[in-house]
C-alpha positions as CSV (number, residue, x, y, z in Angstrom):
1,M,19.9,-217.3,-1.3
2,A,23.1,-217.0,-3.4
3,L,21.4,-218.7,-6.3
4,Q,18.5,-216.2,-6.1
5,A,20.9,-213.3,-6.1
6,Q,22.6,-214.7,-9.1
7,A,19.3,-215.2,-10.9
8,A,18.2,-211.7,-10.1
9,H,21.5,-210.3,-11.5
10,D,21.2,-212.4,-14.7
11,G,17.6,-211.4,-15.1
12,K,18.5,-207.7,-15.0
13,Y,21.9,-207.6,-16.6
14,G,22.1,-210.9,-18.5
15,G,24.4,-213.8,-17.8
16,D,28.1,-213.8,-17.3
17,E,30.9,-215.7,-18.9
18,Y,30.6,-218.6,-16.5
19,N,28.9,-221.8,-17.4
20,P,25.5,-221.7,-15.5
21,A,26.0,-225.2,-13.9
22,D,29.5,-224.3,-12.8
23,A,28.3,-221.0,-11.4
24,Q,25.6,-222.7,-9.5
25,D,27.9,-225.3,-7.9
26,Y,30.4,-222.5,-7.1
27,M,27.8,-220.3,-5.4
28,V,26.4,-223.3,-3.3
29,G,30.0,-223.9,-2.1
30,W,30.6,-220.3,-1.4
31,L,27.3,-220.0,0.6
32,D,28.0,-223.2,2.4
33,H,31.3,-221.8,3.7
34,C,29.6,-218.6,4.8
35,L,27.3,-220.8,6.9
36,F,30.3,-222.6,8.4
37,N,32.0,-219.3,9.2
38,A,28.8,-218.1,10.9
39,A,28.8,-221.2,13.1
40,L,25.6,-222.4,11.5
41,Q,27.2,-225.5,10.2
42,Q,29.2,-228.0,12.2
43,D,32.9,-228.6,11.8
44,Y,34.1,-231.5,9.8
45,S,37.2,-233.3,8.7
46,N,38.1,-234.2,5.1
47,N,36.0,-237.1,3.7
48,S,34.1,-237.5,7.0
49,P,30.3,-238.0,6.6
50,D,29.9,-234.3,7.6
51,D,32.3,-233.1,4.9
52,P,30.3,-230.6,2.8
53,R,31.7,-232.1,-0.4
54,V,30.3,-235.5,0.6
55,Q,27.0,-234.1,1.5
56,Y,26.7,-232.1,-1.8
57,A,27.8,-235.1,-3.8
58,K,25.0,-237.2,-2.1
59,Y,22.5,-234.4,-2.8
60,L,23.5,-234.3,-6.5
61,G,23.8,-238.1,-6.8
62,V,27.4,-237.9,-8.2
63,P,30.7,-239.2,-7.0
64,L,33.2,-237.0,-5.2
65,T,35.4,-237.0,-8.4
66,D,32.7,-235.3,-10.4
67,H,33.5,-231.9,-11.9
68,R,30.5,-230.4,-10.0
69,I,32.1,-231.2,-6.7
70,D,35.3,-229.5,-7.9
71,M,33.3,-226.3,-8.6
72,F,31.6,-226.6,-5.2
73,S,35.1,-226.9,-3.6
74,N,36.3,-223.9,-5.5
75,G,33.4,-221.8,-4.1
76,Y,33.9,-223.2,-0.6
77,T,37.6,-222.4,-0.5
78,D,37.1,-218.9,-2.1
79,N,35.1,-217.7,0.9
80,P,37.2,-214.7,1.7
81,L,36.7,-213.5,-1.8
82,P,33.4,-212.1,-3.1
83,P,31.2,-214.5,-5.0
84,L,30.7,-214.3,-8.8
85,P,30.1,-210.7,-9.9
86,L,26.6,-209.5,-9.0
87,M,27.1,-205.8,-9.8
88,A,26.0,-204.2,-13.0
89,P,28.5,-204.4,-15.9
90,D,30.9,-201.4,-16.1
91,I,29.6,-198.8,-18.5
92,P,32.0,-196.1,-19.5
93,P,30.8,-192.5,-18.8
94,A,29.2,-190.7,-21.6
95,K,31.5,-188.2,-23.3
96,P,30.1,-184.7,-23.8
C-alpha cells in the first residue's frame, strides 16, 4: 500500500530526492512497523526468525548486512514520523 501511494505521488508530482530503491525499502519498513503497531504482526526479538529484518532479507535474497536492510530498518524505526513526503511540492503563492 505504501509503495502504491509513493508511485501515485511520483506519477502526479514527479520523483523526489531519494534513490527509488532506498525509498522502496524505507517505505516497506515503515509500513511493516505500522502493521506491528496495529497488532497485525507478531512480536519478535532481534535476530529471531520472526525479526522483520530477517524476513525482509530472506524475501530480497540478501544478507542482513546489505544496505537495503539498513534502509528497511530506518523506515521501521521511523514509525512515529510520517513516511517520505507524499504531498504536492510547495508552490509559492502568485503575486498580484
